[in-house]
Residue, then its C-alpha position, 0 to 999 in steps of 0.5 A: m292470398i291470406f299470407k299476402k294480406l298478413t305480410d302486407r299488414l306487417f310492413k304498413k304503419d298503423p296501430i294494429d300493424s305495430f301490435i302484430s310486429e311486436m309479436f311476429a317477425g320472419g316469414d309466412g310459416t311455410s318452411f323452416e327457412n320461412a318460419v314465423i319468428i315468435k317474439a315472446k318473453n316465455s313459453s306460455e306467451g309464445i305458444s299463445n302467439e302461435y295459436m293467434f298467428i294461425s287463427m289470424l290466417y285460418g280462422n277459429p280453432d276447432k271450427d275452421w281448423e284443427l290441430l293434428q300435431q305439434s312437434l319440436a324440431d331443431h334446424q340449423n341450431k334453432s328451435y322450432d315448433v311445427m304445427k300440423i293443422k287440418l283446415k275445414n276443407g280437409e287440406e293439411k298444412d304444416v306451420f313453422f315457428d321459430i321459438s328460439n326467443f322463448y323456448g325453455k323460458f317459464 
């Protein structure tokens, strides 16, 4: 349901949606194939955008979700951050981000 709301917003035309589409593209983050593409100029901006995406879907960090692990992965010649989070209901999720646009840029 939350993914659908965010996805629906990405394809509508209003100022907030334009803001979102400047930072994110791709899928819902549920797998390598559906990774969220992070649009950023450098690593600092990109990592910030990753946390913003997760917060848009799941709420406040350390209240509604916590980061359990962040790992770098290579898949089909692209670089990914895989963030394992735990929701306040105890459910664990992996969120996949394609970071090829900014990985290694400072």
